mmCIF file of the N, C-alpha and C atoms, coordinates in Angstrom:
data_MODEL
# 
_entry.id   MODEL 
# 
loop_
_atom_site.group_PDB 
_atom_site.id 
_atom_site.type_symbol 
_atom_site.label_atom_id 
_atom_site.label_alt_id 
_atom_site.label_comp_id 
_atom_site.label_asym_id 
_atom_site.label_entity_id 
_atom_site.label_seq_id 
_atom_site.pdbx_PDB_ins_code 
_atom_site.Cartn_x 
_atom_site.Cartn_y 
_atom_site.Cartn_z 
_atom_site.occupancy 
_atom_site.B_iso_or_equiv 
_atom_site.pdbx_formal_charge 
_atom_site.auth_seq_id 
_atom_site.auth_comp_id 
_atom_site.auth_asym_id 
_atom_site.auth_atom_id 
_atom_site.pdbx_PDB_model_num 
ATOM 1   N N  . GLU A 1 1  ? 0.992   -0.996  0.111  1.00 0.00 ? 1  GLU A N  1 
ATOM 2   C CA . GLU A 1 1  ? -0.252  0.170   0.182  1.00 0.00 ? 1  GLU A CA 1 
ATOM 3   C C  . GLU A 1 1  ? 0.785   1.282   0.048  1.00 0.00 ? 1  GLU A C  1 
ATOM 4   N N  . THR A 1 2  ? 0.450   2.418   -0.603 1.00 0.00 ? 2  THR A N  1 
ATOM 5   C CA . THR A 1 2  ? 1.615   3.259   -1.087 1.00 0.00 ? 2  THR A CA 1 
ATOM 6   C C  . THR A 1 2  ? 0.573   4.562   -0.461 1.00 0.00 ? 2  THR A C  1 
ATOM 7   N N  . GLU A 1 3  ? 1.309   5.641   -0.275 1.00 0.00 ? 3  GLU A N  1 
ATOM 8   C CA . GLU A 1 3  ? 0.322   6.639   0.116  1.00 0.00 ? 3  GLU A CA 1 
ATOM 9   C C  . GLU A 1 3  ? 0.832   7.822   -0.613 1.00 0.00 ? 3  GLU A C  1 
ATOM 10  N N  . THR A 1 4  ? 0.038   8.538   -1.420 1.00 0.00 ? 4  THR A N  1 
ATOM 11  C CA . THR A 1 4  ? 0.364   9.862   -2.174 1.00 0.00 ? 4  THR A CA 1 
ATOM 12  C C  . THR A 1 4  ? -0.352  11.055  -1.541 1.00 0.00 ? 4  THR A C  1 
ATOM 13  N N  . LYS A 1 5  ? 0.621   12.378  -1.388 1.00 0.00 ? 5  LYS A N  1 
ATOM 14  C CA . LYS A 1 5  ? -0.004  13.264  -0.865 1.00 0.00 ? 5  LYS A CA 1 
ATOM 15  C C  . LYS A 1 5  ? -0.149  14.463  -2.319 1.00 0.00 ? 5  LYS A C  1 
ATOM 16  N N  . ILE A 1 6  ? -1.452  14.640  -2.412 1.00 0.00 ? 6  ILE A N  1 
ATOM 17  C CA . ILE A 1 6  ? -1.939  15.687  -3.136 1.00 0.00 ? 6  ILE A CA 1 
ATOM 18  C C  . ILE A 1 6  ? -2.634  16.860  -2.845 1.00 0.00 ? 6  ILE A C  1 
ATOM 19  N N  . GLY A 1 7  ? -1.708  18.010  -2.710 1.00 0.00 ? 7  GLY A N  1 
ATOM 20  C CA . GLY A 1 7  ? -2.082  19.116  -2.026 1.00 0.00 ? 7  GLY A CA 1 
ATOM 21  C C  . GLY A 1 7  ? -2.135  18.726  -0.513 1.00 0.00 ? 7  GLY A C  1 
ATOM 22  N N  . GLU A 1 8  ? -3.337  18.969  0.182  1.00 0.00 ? 8  GLU A N  1 
ATOM 23  C CA . GLU A 1 8  ? -3.587  18.605  1.392  1.00 0.00 ? 8  GLU A CA 1 
ATOM 24  C C  . GLU A 1 8  ? -4.233  17.263  1.623  1.00 0.00 ? 8  GLU A C  1 
ATOM 25  N N  . VAL A 1 9  ? -4.811  16.555  0.252  1.00 0.00 ? 9  VAL A N  1 
ATOM 26  C CA . VAL A 1 9  ? -5.212  15.557  0.386  1.00 0.00 ? 9  VAL A CA 1 
ATOM 27  C C  . VAL A 1 9  ? -4.331  14.174  0.229  1.00 0.00 ? 9  VAL A C  1 
ATOM 28  N N  . THR A 1 10 ? -4.585  13.095  1.433  1.00 0.00 ? 10 THR A N  1 
ATOM 29  C CA . THR A 1 10 ? -3.831  11.906  1.066  1.00 0.00 ? 10 THR A CA 1 
ATOM 30  C C  . THR A 1 10 ? -4.554  10.947  0.522  1.00 0.00 ? 10 THR A C  1 
ATOM 31  N N  . THR A 1 11 ? -4.099  10.321  -0.448 1.00 0.00 ? 11 THR A N  1 
ATOM 32  C CA . THR A 1 11 ? -4.877  9.370   -1.001 1.00 0.00 ? 11 THR A CA 1 
ATOM 33  C C  . THR A 1 11 ? -3.817  7.787   -0.681 1.00 0.00 ? 11 THR A C  1 
ATOM 34  N N  . LYS A 1 12 ? -4.426  6.622   -0.494 1.00 0.00 ? 12 LYS A N  1 
ATOM 35  C CA . LYS A 1 12 ? -4.058  5.664   -0.559 1.00 0.00 ? 12 LYS A CA 1 
ATOM 36  C C  . LYS A 1 12 ? -4.181  4.624   -1.700 1.00 0.00 ? 12 LYS A C  1 
ATOM 37  N N  . SER A 1 13 ? -3.179  3.759   -1.976 1.00 0.00 ? 13 SER A N  1 
ATOM 38  C CA . SER A 1 13 ? -3.453  2.694   -3.309 1.00 0.00 ? 13 SER A CA 1 
ATOM 39  C C  . SER A 1 13 ? -2.937  1.699   -3.109 1.00 0.00 ? 13 SER A C  1 
ATOM 40  N N  . SER A 1 14 ? -3.384  0.373   -3.284 1.00 0.00 ? 14 SER A N  1 
ATOM 41  C CA . SER A 1 14 ? -2.636  -0.684  -3.088 1.00 0.00 ? 14 SER A CA 1 
ATOM 42  C C  . SER A 1 14 ? -2.896  -1.654  -4.410 1.00 0.00 ? 14 SER A C  1 
ATOM 43  N N  . THR A 1 15 ? -2.198  -2.212  -4.874 1.00 0.00 ? 15 THR A N  1 
ATOM 44  C CA . THR A 1 15 ? -1.964  -3.556  -5.897 1.00 0.00 ? 15 THR A CA 1 
ATOM 45  C C  . THR A 1 15 ? -2.906  -4.668  -5.065 1.00 0.00 ? 15 THR A C  1 
ATOM 46  N N  . PRO A 1 16 ? -3.831  -4.929  -6.238 1.00 0.00 ? 16 PRO A N  1 
ATOM 47  C CA . PRO A 1 16 ? -4.816  -5.765  -5.760 1.00 0.00 ? 16 PRO A CA 1 
ATOM 48  C C  . PRO A 1 16 ? -4.150  -7.165  -5.620 1.00 0.00 ? 16 PRO A C  1 
ATOM 49  N N  . LYS A 1 17 ? -4.657  -7.986  -4.626 1.00 0.00 ? 17 LYS A N  1 
ATOM 50  C CA . LYS A 1 17 ? -3.967  -9.232  -4.429 1.00 0.00 ? 17 LYS A CA 1 
ATOM 51  C C  . LYS A 1 17 ? -4.803  -10.369 -5.984 1.00 0.00 ? 17 LYS A C  1 
ATOM 52  N N  . LEU A 1 18 ? -3.619  -11.090 -6.225 1.00 0.00 ? 18 LEU A N  1 
ATOM 53  C CA . LEU A 1 18 ? -4.204  -12.115 -6.922 1.00 0.00 ? 18 LEU A CA 1 
ATOM 54  C C  . LEU A 1 18 ? -5.064  -13.134 -6.281 1.00 0.00 ? 18 LEU A C  1 
ATOM 55  N N  . ASP A 1 19 ? -5.858  -14.120 -6.916 1.00 0.00 ? 19 ASP A N  1 
ATOM 56  C CA . ASP A 1 19 ? -6.931  -14.908 -5.882 1.00 0.00 ? 19 ASP A CA 1 
ATOM 57  C C  . ASP A 1 19 ? -5.835  -16.081 -5.470 1.00 0.00 ? 19 ASP A C  1 
ATOM 58  N N  . SER A 1 20 ? -5.051  -16.181 -5.956 1.00 0.00 ? 20 SER A N  1 
ATOM 59  C CA . SER A 1 20 ? -3.754  -17.208 -5.224 1.00 0.00 ? 20 SER A CA 1 
ATOM 60  C C  . SER A 1 20 ? -3.524  -16.494 -3.853 1.00 0.00 ? 20 SER A C  1 
ATOM 61  N N  . GLU A 1 21 ? -3.575  -15.125 -3.775 1.00 0.00 ? 21 GLU A N  1 
ATOM 62  C CA . GLU A 1 21 ? -3.052  -14.844 -2.442 1.00 0.00 ? 21 GLU A CA 1 
ATOM 63  C C  . GLU A 1 21 ? -3.537  -14.587 -1.354 1.00 0.00 ? 21 GLU A C  1 
ATOM 64  N N  . TYR A 1 22 ? -5.172  -14.919 -1.603 1.00 0.00 ? 22 TYR A N  1 
ATOM 65  C CA . TYR A 1 22 ? -6.136  -14.526 -0.532 1.00 0.00 ? 22 TYR A CA 1 
ATOM 66  C C  . TYR A 1 22 ? -6.372  -15.797 0.464  1.00 0.00 ? 22 TYR A C  1 
ATOM 67  N N  . ASN A 1 23 ? -6.137  -15.664 1.549  1.00 0.00 ? 23 ASN A N  1 
ATOM 68  C CA . ASN A 1 23 ? -5.983  -16.699 2.856  1.00 0.00 ? 23 ASN A CA 1 
ATOM 69  C C  . ASN A 1 23 ? -7.413  -16.590 3.415  1.00 0.00 ? 23 ASN A C  1 
ATOM 70  N N  . ASP A 1 24 ? -7.552  -17.568 4.577  1.00 0.00 ? 24 ASP A N  1 
ATOM 71  C CA . ASP A 1 24 ? -8.796  -17.517 5.018  1.00 0.00 ? 24 ASP A CA 1 
ATOM 72  C C  . ASP A 1 24 ? -9.538  -16.391 5.450  1.00 0.00 ? 24 ASP A C  1 
ATOM 73  N N  . GLU A 1 25 ? -8.599  -15.806 6.050  1.00 0.00 ? 25 GLU A N  1 
ATOM 74  C CA . GLU A 1 25 ? -9.274  -14.299 6.866  1.00 0.00 ? 25 GLU A CA 1 
ATOM 75  C C  . GLU A 1 25 ? -9.239  -13.315 6.205  1.00 0.00 ? 25 GLU A C  1 
ATOM 76  N N  . ASP A 1 26 ? -8.613  -13.393 4.876  1.00 0.00 ? 26 ASP A N  1 
ATOM 77  C CA . ASP A 1 26 ? -9.272  -12.077 3.545  1.00 0.00 ? 26 ASP A CA 1 
ATOM 78  C C  . ASP A 1 26 ? -10.509 -12.595 3.294  1.00 0.00 ? 26 ASP A C  1 
ATOM 79  N N  . LEU A 1 27 ? -10.856 -13.779 2.922  1.00 0.00 ? 27 LEU A N  1 
ATOM 80  C CA . LEU A 1 27 ? -11.919 -14.164 2.448  1.00 0.00 ? 27 LEU A CA 1 
ATOM 81  C C  . LEU A 1 27 ? -13.048 -13.744 3.433  1.00 0.00 ? 27 LEU A C  1 
ATOM 82  N N  . LYS A 1 28 ? -12.979 -14.201 4.579  1.00 0.00 ? 28 LYS A N  1 
ATOM 83  C CA . LYS A 1 28 ? -13.800 -14.024 5.747  1.00 0.00 ? 28 LYS A CA 1 
ATOM 84  C C  . LYS A 1 28 ? -14.146 -12.462 5.941  1.00 0.00 ? 28 LYS A C  1 
ATOM 85  N N  . LYS A 1 29 ? -13.210 -11.429 5.832  1.00 0.00 ? 29 LYS A N  1 
ATOM 86  C CA . LYS A 1 29 ? -13.396 -10.034 5.690  1.00 0.00 ? 29 LYS A CA 1 
ATOM 87  C C  . LYS A 1 29 ? -14.167 -9.676  4.547  1.00 0.00 ? 29 LYS A C  1 
ATOM 88  N N  . LEU A 1 30 ? -13.896 -9.876  3.421  1.00 0.00 ? 30 LEU A N  1 
ATOM 89  C CA . LEU A 1 30 ? -14.659 -9.610  1.971  1.00 0.00 ? 30 LEU A CA 1 
ATOM 90  C C  . LEU A 1 30 ? -15.971 -10.296 2.117  1.00 0.00 ? 30 LEU A C  1 
ATOM 91  N N  . SER A 1 31 ? -16.086 -11.461 2.800  1.00 0.00 ? 31 SER A N  1 
ATOM 92  C CA . SER A 1 31 ? -17.498 -11.797 2.878  1.00 0.00 ? 31 SER A CA 1 
ATOM 93  C C  . SER A 1 31 ? -18.486 -10.971 4.024  1.00 0.00 ? 31 SER A C  1 
ATOM 94  N N  . LEU A 1 32 ? -17.858 -10.638 5.060  1.00 0.00 ? 32 LEU A N  1 
ATOM 95  C CA . LEU A 1 32 ? -18.655 -10.072 6.001  1.00 0.00 ? 32 LEU A CA 1 
ATOM 96  C C  . LEU A 1 32 ? -18.663 -8.425  5.403  1.00 0.00 ? 32 LEU A C  1 
ATOM 97  N N  . ASN A 1 33 ? -17.641 -7.888  4.560  1.00 0.00 ? 33 ASN A N  1 
ATOM 98  C CA . ASN A 1 33 ? -18.038 -6.687  3.998  1.00 0.00 ? 33 ASN A CA 1 
ATOM 99  C C  . ASN A 1 33 ? -18.927 -6.719  2.724  1.00 0.00 ? 33 ASN A C  1 
ATOM 100 N N  . PHE A 1 34 ? -19.340 -7.817  1.903  1.00 0.00 ? 34 PHE A N  1 
ATOM 101 C CA . PHE A 1 34 ? -20.658 -7.797  1.189  1.00 0.00 ? 34 PHE A CA 1 
ATOM 102 C C  . PHE A 1 34 ? -21.545 -7.817  1.747  1.00 0.00 ? 34 PHE A C  1 
ATOM 103 N N  . LYS A 1 35 ? -21.626 -8.619  2.886  1.00 0.00 ? 35 LYS A N  1 
ATOM 104 C CA . LYS A 1 35 ? -22.859 -8.884  3.513  1.00 0.00 ? 35 LYS A CA 1 
ATOM 105 C C  . LYS A 1 35 ? -23.300 -7.529  4.175  1.00 0.00 ? 35 LYS A C  1 
ATOM 106 N N  . ALA A 1 36 ? -22.317 -6.744  4.773  1.00 0.00 ? 36 ALA A N  1 
ATOM 107 C CA . ALA A 1 36 ? -22.553 -5.229  5.283  1.00 0.00 ? 36 ALA A CA 1 
ATOM 108 C C  . ALA A 1 36 ? -23.011 -4.263  4.211  1.00 0.00 ? 36 ALA A C  1 
ATOM 109 N N  . ILE A 1 37 ? -22.090 -4.322  3.107  1.00 0.00 ? 37 ILE A N  1 
ATOM 110 C CA . ILE A 1 37 ? -22.663 -3.724  1.844  1.00 0.00 ? 37 ILE A CA 1 
ATOM 111 C C  . ILE A 1 37 ? -24.138 -3.907  1.566  1.00 0.00 ? 37 ILE A C  1 
ATOM 112 N N  . ASN A 1 38 ? -24.677 -4.977  1.483  1.00 0.00 ? 38 ASN A N  1 
ATOM 113 C CA . ASN A 1 38 ? -25.824 -5.308  0.971  1.00 0.00 ? 38 ASN A CA 1 
ATOM 114 C C  . ASN A 1 38 ? -27.557 -4.983  1.734  1.00 0.00 ? 38 ASN A C  1 
ATOM 115 N N  . PHE A 1 39 ? -26.911 -5.357  3.007  1.00 0.00 ? 39 PHE A N  1 
ATOM 116 C CA . PHE A 1 39 ? -27.708 -4.877  4.107  1.00 0.00 ? 39 PHE A CA 1 
ATOM 117 C C  . PHE A 1 39 ? -27.738 -3.244  4.084  1.00 0.00 ? 39 PHE A C  1 
ATOM 118 N N  . LEU A 1 40 ? -26.967 -2.622  3.977  1.00 0.00 ? 40 LEU A N  1 
ATOM 119 C CA . LEU A 1 40 ? -26.978 -0.924  4.203  1.00 0.00 ? 40 LEU A CA 1 
ATOM 120 C C  . LEU A 1 40 ? -27.600 -0.550  2.434  1.00 0.00 ? 40 LEU A C  1 
ATOM 121 N N  . HIS A 1 41 ? -27.423 -1.465  1.524  1.00 0.00 ? 41 HIS A N  1 
ATOM 122 C CA . HIS A 1 41 ? -28.268 -1.207  0.212  1.00 0.00 ? 41 HIS A CA 1 
ATOM 123 C C  . HIS A 1 41 ? -29.638 -1.279  0.356  1.00 0.00 ? 41 HIS A C  1 
ATOM 124 N N  . CYS A 1 42 ? -29.855 -2.462  1.210  1.00 0.00 ? 42 CYS A N  1 
ATOM 125 C CA . CYS A 1 42 ? -31.571 -3.039  1.336  1.00 0.00 ? 42 CYS A CA 1 
ATOM 126 C C  . CYS A 1 42 ? -32.050 -1.624  2.307  1.00 0.00 ? 42 CYS A C  1 
ATOM 127 N N  . ALA A 1 43 ? -31.415 -1.138  3.140  1.00 0.00 ? 43 ALA A N  1 
ATOM 128 C CA . ALA A 1 43 ? -32.054 -0.710  4.125  1.00 0.00 ? 43 ALA A CA 1 
ATOM 129 C C  . ALA A 1 43 ? -32.148 1.114   3.912  1.00 0.00 ? 43 ALA A C  1 
ATOM 130 N N  . LEU A 1 44 ? -31.642 1.309   2.795  1.00 0.00 ? 44 LEU A N  1 
ATOM 131 C CA . LEU A 1 44 ? -31.617 2.888   2.358  1.00 0.00 ? 44 LEU A CA 1 
ATOM 132 C C  . LEU A 1 44 ? -33.089 3.021   1.279  1.00 0.00 ? 44 LEU A C  1 
ATOM 133 N N  . ASN A 1 45 ? -33.441 4.078   1.401  1.00 0.00 ? 45 ASN A N  1 
ATOM 134 C CA . ASN A 1 45 ? -34.196 5.031   0.396  1.00 0.00 ? 45 ASN A CA 1 
ATOM 135 C C  . ASN A 1 45 ? -33.433 5.163   -0.944 1.00 0.00 ? 45 ASN A C  1 
ATOM 136 N N  . GLU A 1 46 ? -34.258 5.361   -2.094 1.00 0.00 ? 46 GLU A N  1 
ATOM 137 C CA . GLU A 1 46 ? -33.572 5.860   -3.320 1.00 0.00 ? 46 GLU A CA 1 
ATOM 138 C C  . GLU A 1 46 ? -32.683 6.564   -3.236 1.00 0.00 ? 46 GLU A C  1 
ATOM 139 N N  . ASN A 1 47 ? -33.030 8.246   -2.847 1.00 0.00 ? 47 ASN A N  1 
ATOM 140 C CA . ASN A 1 47 ? -32.113 9.165   -2.482 1.00 0.00 ? 47 ASN A CA 1 
ATOM 141 C C  . ASN A 1 47 ? -30.987 8.648   -1.788 1.00 0.00 ? 47 ASN A C  1 
ATOM 142 N N  . ASP A 1 48 ? -30.920 8.373   -0.767 1.00 0.00 ? 48 ASP A N  1 
ATOM 143 C CA . ASP A 1 48 ? -29.879 7.936   -0.338 1.00 0.00 ? 48 ASP A CA 1 
ATOM 144 C C  . ASP A 1 48 ? -28.613 6.476   -0.630 1.00 0.00 ? 48 ASP A C  1 
ATOM 145 N N  . TYR A 1 49 ? -29.391 5.994   -1.587 1.00 0.00 ? 49 TYR A N  1 
ATOM 146 C CA . TYR A 1 49 ? -28.676 4.615   -2.240 1.00 0.00 ? 49 TYR A CA 1 
ATOM 147 C C  . TYR A 1 49 ? -28.015 5.249   -3.271 1.00 0.00 ? 49 TYR A C  1 
ATOM 148 N N  . MET A 1 50 ? -28.539 6.399   -3.981 1.00 0.00 ? 50 MET A N  1 
ATOM 149 C CA . MET A 1 50 ? -27.500 7.199   -4.855 1.00 0.00 ? 50 MET A CA 1 
ATOM 150 C C  . MET A 1 50 ? -26.483 7.881   -4.467 1.00 0.00 ? 50 MET A C  1 
ATOM 151 N N  . LYS A 1 51 ? -26.767 8.390   -3.486 1.00 0.00 ? 51 LYS A N  1 
ATOM 152 C CA . LYS A 1 51 ? -25.432 9.105   -2.903 1.00 0.00 ? 51 LYS A CA 1 
ATOM 153 C C  . LYS A 1 51 ? -24.260 7.974   -2.675 1.00 0.00 ? 51 LYS A C  1 
ATOM 154 N N  . ILE A 1 52 ? -24.419 6.873   -2.546 1.00 0.00 ? 52 ILE A N  1 
ATOM 155 C CA . ILE A 1 52 ? -23.637 5.961   -1.937 1.00 0.00 ? 52 ILE A CA 1 
ATOM 156 C C  . ILE A 1 52 ? -23.218 4.581   -3.027 1.00 0.00 ? 52 ILE A C  1 
ATOM 157 N N  . THR A 1 53 ? -23.573 4.893   -4.157 1.00 0.00 ? 53 THR A N  1 
ATOM 158 C CA . THR A 1 53 ? -23.508 3.783   -5.150 1.00 0.00 ? 53 THR A CA 1 
ATOM 159 C C  . THR A 1 53 ? -22.189 3.760   -5.336 1.00 0.00 ? 53 THR A C  1 
ATOM 160 N N  . ASN A 1 54 ? -21.284 4.502   -5.506 1.00 0.00 ? 54 ASN A N  1 
ATOM 161 C CA . ASN A 1 54 ? -19.982 4.534   -5.792 1.00 0.00 ? 54 ASN A CA 1 
ATOM 162 C C  . ASN A 1 54 ? -18.898 3.908   -4.768 1.00 0.00 ? 54 ASN A C  1 
ATOM 163 N N  . CYS A 1 55 ? -19.278 4.051   -3.640 1.00 0.00 ? 55 CYS A N  1 
ATOM 164 C CA . CYS A 1 55 ? -18.727 3.309   -2.126 1.00 0.00 ? 55 CYS A CA 1 
ATOM 165 C C  . CYS A 1 55 ? -18.228 2.020   -2.731 1.00 0.00 ? 55 CYS A C  1 
ATOM 166 N N  . LYS A 1 56 ? -17.077 1.581   -2.340 1.00 0.00 ? 56 LYS A N  1 
ATOM 167 C CA . LYS A 1 56 ? -16.915 0.097   -2.398 1.00 0.00 ? 56 LYS A CA 1 
ATOM 168 C C  . LYS A 1 56 ? -16.589 -0.831  -1.205 1.00 0.00 ? 56 LYS A C  1 
ATOM 169 N N  . THR A 1 57 ? -16.795 0.176   -0.015 1.00 0.00 ? 57 THR A N  1 
ATOM 170 C CA . THR A 1 57 ? -16.700 -0.864  0.890  1.00 0.00 ? 57 THR A CA 1 
ATOM 171 C C  . THR A 1 57 ? -17.795 -0.039  2.105  1.00 0.00 ? 57 THR A C  1 
ATOM 172 N N  . ALA A 1 58 ? -18.075 -1.024  2.859  1.00 0.00 ? 58 ALA A N  1 
ATOM 173 C CA . ALA A 1 58 ? -19.220 -0.778  4.105  1.00 0.00 ? 58 ALA A CA 1 
ATOM 174 C C  . ALA A 1 58 ? -18.642 0.548   4.906  1.00 0.00 ? 58 ALA A C  1 
ATOM 175 N N  . LYS A 1 59 ? -17.352 0.349   5.311  1.00 0.00 ? 59 LYS A N  1 
ATOM 176 C CA . LYS A 1 59 ? -17.069 1.701   5.848  1.00 0.00 ? 59 LYS A CA 1 
ATOM 177 C C  . LYS A 1 59 ? -17.050 2.895   5.321  1.00 0.00 ? 59 LYS A C  1 
ATOM 178 N N  . GLU A 1 60 ? -16.948 3.027   4.035  1.00 0.00 ? 60 GLU A N  1 
ATOM 179 C CA . GLU A 1 60 ? -17.076 4.054   2.901  1.00 0.00 ? 60 GLU A CA 1 
ATOM 180 C C  . GLU A 1 60 ? -18.441 4.607   3.024  1.00 0.00 ? 60 GLU A C  1 
ATOM 181 N N  . ILE A 1 61 ? -19.314 3.462   3.006  1.00 0.00 ? 61 ILE A N  1 
ATOM 182 C CA . ILE A 1 61 ? -20.885 3.807   2.976  1.00 0.00 ? 61 ILE A CA 1 
ATOM 183 C C  . ILE A 1 61 ? -21.432 4.543   4.326  1.00 0.00 ? 61 ILE A C  1 
ATOM 184 N N  . TRP A 1 62 ? -20.657 3.961   5.175  1.00 0.00 ? 62 TRP A N  1 
ATOM 185 C CA . TRP A 1 62 ? -21.107 4.395   6.899  1.00 0.00 ? 62 TRP A CA 1 
ATOM 186 C C  . TRP A 1 62 ? -20.767 5.844   6.917  1.00 0.00 ? 62 TRP A C  1 
ATOM 187 N N  . ASP A 1 63 ? -19.255 5.729   6.599  1.00 0.00 ? 63 ASP A N  1 
ATOM 188 C CA . ASP A 1 63 ? -19.130 7.331   6.889  1.00 0.00 ? 63 ASP A CA 1 
ATOM 189 C C  . ASP A 1 63 ? -19.778 8.627   5.904  1.00 0.00 ? 63 ASP A C  1 
ATOM 190 N N  . LYS A 1 64 ? -19.886 8.240   4.738  1.00 0.00 ? 64 LYS A N  1 
ATOM 191 C CA . LYS A 1 64 ? -20.894 9.331   3.587  1.00 0.00 ? 64 LYS A CA 1 
ATOM 192 C C  . LYS A 1 64 ? -22.267 9.021   4.297  1.00 0.00 ? 64 LYS A C  1 
ATOM 193 N N  . LEU A 1 65 ? -22.710 8.247   4.910  1.00 0.00 ? 65 LEU A N  1 
ATOM 194 C CA . LEU A 1 65 ? -24.137 8.506   5.473  1.00 0.00 ? 65 LEU A CA 1 
ATOM 195 C C  . LEU A 1 65 ? -24.113 9.072   7.154  1.00 0.00 ? 65 LEU A C  1 
ATOM 196 N N  . GLU A 1 66 ? -23.263 8.910   7.309  1.00 0.00 ? 66 GLU A N  1 
ATOM 197 C CA . GLU A 1 66 ? -22.636 9.987   8.645  1.00 0.00 ? 66 GLU A CA 1 
ATOM 198 C C  . GLU A 1 66 ? -22.657 11.348  8.595  1.00 0.00 ? 66 GLU A C  1 
ATOM 199 N N  . VAL A 1 67 ? -21.946 11.457  7.513  1.00 0.00 ? 67 VAL A N  1 
ATOM 200 C CA . VAL A 1 67 ? -21.911 12.855  7.196  1.00 0.00 ? 67 VAL A CA 1 
ATOM 201 C C  . VAL A 1 67 ? -23.079 13.208  7.026  1.00 0.00 ? 67 VAL A C  1 
ATOM 202 N N  . THR A 1 68 ? -23.982 12.882  6.259  1.00 0.00 ? 68 THR A N  1 
ATOM 203 C CA . THR A 1 68 ? -25.366 12.942  5.703  1.00 0.00 ? 68 THR A CA 1 
ATOM 204 C C  . THR A 1 68 ? -26.352 13.523  6.902  1.00 0.00 ? 68 THR A C  1 
ATOM 205 N N  . TYR A 1 69 ? -25.749 12.789  7.816  1.00 0.00 ? 69 TYR A N  1 
ATOM 206 C CA . TYR A 1 69 ? -27.161 12.645  8.901  1.00 0.00 ? 69 TYR A CA 1 
ATOM 207 C C  . TYR A 1 69 ? -26.369 13.008  10.104 1.00 0.00 ? 69 TYR A C  1 
# 
């Protein structure tokens, strides 16, 4: 994972793992993230759903909703 500072914004980027590099713990975390994302998608109305459609993790969704409300 590398950090790049752009002005006052710090962005993080990492190279994705190959399928063969995922261990059981990684797969468990991915599964929980997908379940949380699905739960949040189902709980939102159309307007809120449109606000979070580009989020890739449940944490991103939660943070965006926390700012909104």
